[in-house]
C-alpha positions, 0 to 999 in steps of 0.5 A: 537525454539517453534512451532507456535502452542505453542506461548501463546496467551493472551486474556480476559476471556470472549473471550477464549471459542470461540477463543479456539474453533476456534483455535483448529478446525483450527489446527485440520483441518490443520493437517489433510490437511497436512497429506492427501495432499502433493507433487504437490498438496500443493497449493490445500491444501492452497486453502482449508485451506483459505476456512475453515478459512473463515468458522471459521470467523463466530465464532470469532469477529474481536478481537477474530479472531486475534490469529487465523489469526496469527496462520494461517499466520505462518502455511500457509506460512510454507506450501508455503515454503515447495513447490518447485514452490516458488524457482523462487520467491526468486531472487535477489532484489539488496539489497533494504532496507525494514521496517516491522512494525508488533507487533506480533513476529511470523509474524514479524519473518516470514516476515523478514525471507522470505524477506531476503531469497528474498535478501532484507535488512529488519529492523523490529519494533513493535511500531508506534513511532519506525516506525516514527523514523526509517522512519525519519532517514533511506532511506527505499525503501518500508515499510510493515505496520500492522494497529493494533499496541500497541501504536496506529493505523497504519493509523495515521502513514500514515496520518503523512507521506503523508502530510509531503511529504514522499512518500515511497511505503507502503503495509498495511498487516492487519487482517482488511478485510472489503471493507470499511477498505481496501478503508480507508487504500488506501485513507489514502495513502497506495500503496497496501493492503494485508489481513491476512492470506496471501501467502508469495509468494504474499507478496513478489510479491506485494512488488516487484511490489511496488518497480517497480513503479516510485518514487513519481508518485502515491503520494496522495499529488502532489507539484510544488513550492508553488502549492499543489494538494490533489488527494484524496480531489481534492483540490488545494492550492497556498501558503496555499490559496485554488484555485478553479478550474473547473473539467477539469482544475483540471485534467490537473493540476494533469497530469502536476504535475505527470509529472513535468519537462517533456513534456505532449503531447496534445494528452495525455491530450485529451485522459485523459479528454474526452471519446471516444464518446465525441465531442472534438474541436481542441482548447479545451485543449489549452483553458483549459490550457490558463485559468489554466495558468492565474489562477496560475499566478493571485494566485502568484504560483511559477510554470508555464505552458509552451507550447512546440509548436507542442508537448504539455505542460510542468510544471516547478517551478519558483523562488519564 
């Protein structure tokens, strides 16, 4: 098997000089760190490695930086694997099945091997079209998604999945590190966002954290019957027709949708709707619920709000 350093990197001729310089500098520094620091101080070398990589960012644009980041990921993860402190990370994960969407072979192999050591079952694809087909035909527990794929942006895959009701937990793993790009990815429906280069132990920890979350409780689109609530745009539709709601009625509907089929205590809604310093009348929540219930009825929604006396409120679907 070839060393990560020997993997050929294709790039336009006008980008080669600066990219090569960044790569060579990175490899030389890493070699020096690896030789000078060992044993229990390996984690310190990883921190230094990241700081040095940050300095190299100034010498490489977003396109030029990709081969440098890919090399850094392989080497940094190899460093993490060599320490004994990560042994507890790779515990049994009850054979949950993951999909890794990554077009760089070395990164894909690295992530797959690490997740399998953590006892996940892992499938890998490199194209957005293959990912779409895999997700349509296999009940994955979570997916790890690169954005810069050969056949299009991974964000477009998210844009297809969420409106279709697919709320599989998705972690974006990408070299796009700007705050605006992270916000865009999370708003598009991603559940988490990790920037390359990354520590393999953090990737596994974040994946496990996603799997600990309840099924679709954090989805961007909430549904009950013909009622659809977009939590990003704060838009409510009933049978495809927009329903205008004041801010607090909208918030009540969101909380009831997130706990559909379960009673939401009145005190919980009060805490969610009003700040500590706000004056709250005893009938404030019941009044908002009354107006919301009437508007859903007038819009012919096949979801109803029931009052559980002395406890709270329950949203249930009705037969359309």
